[in-house]
Phi, psi and omega in degrees: 000128177260151177281144182244128181246135175273116183248152179254139180267007177271179177261128174275123183250119180266120184273149180295329180270009179104153181086169180210161175215157178250147176286345176273118184303330184266004183286128179241348181251107183269030178284140181301322185292346179275348188249139175290327183228128176234126182234148170283145186301329182286348177276347179286136178303126183092353178072195183218145181298327185293332177291326177293326178293320176298312180297319178298316181294324179290330181282339183281000000 
């Protein structure tokens, strides 16, 4: 008997300030194992606002 995994075809984006979101609008399970591609938010083209918030907090 083989295991069956429900996978999402969107990209899971992990934010520097915590939390995650998926590029697939109907995705409700943000577990890493469900996604083919998992990226840190700074790897996303154009970056992410939360990385600027982290840099600002570190500079203070």
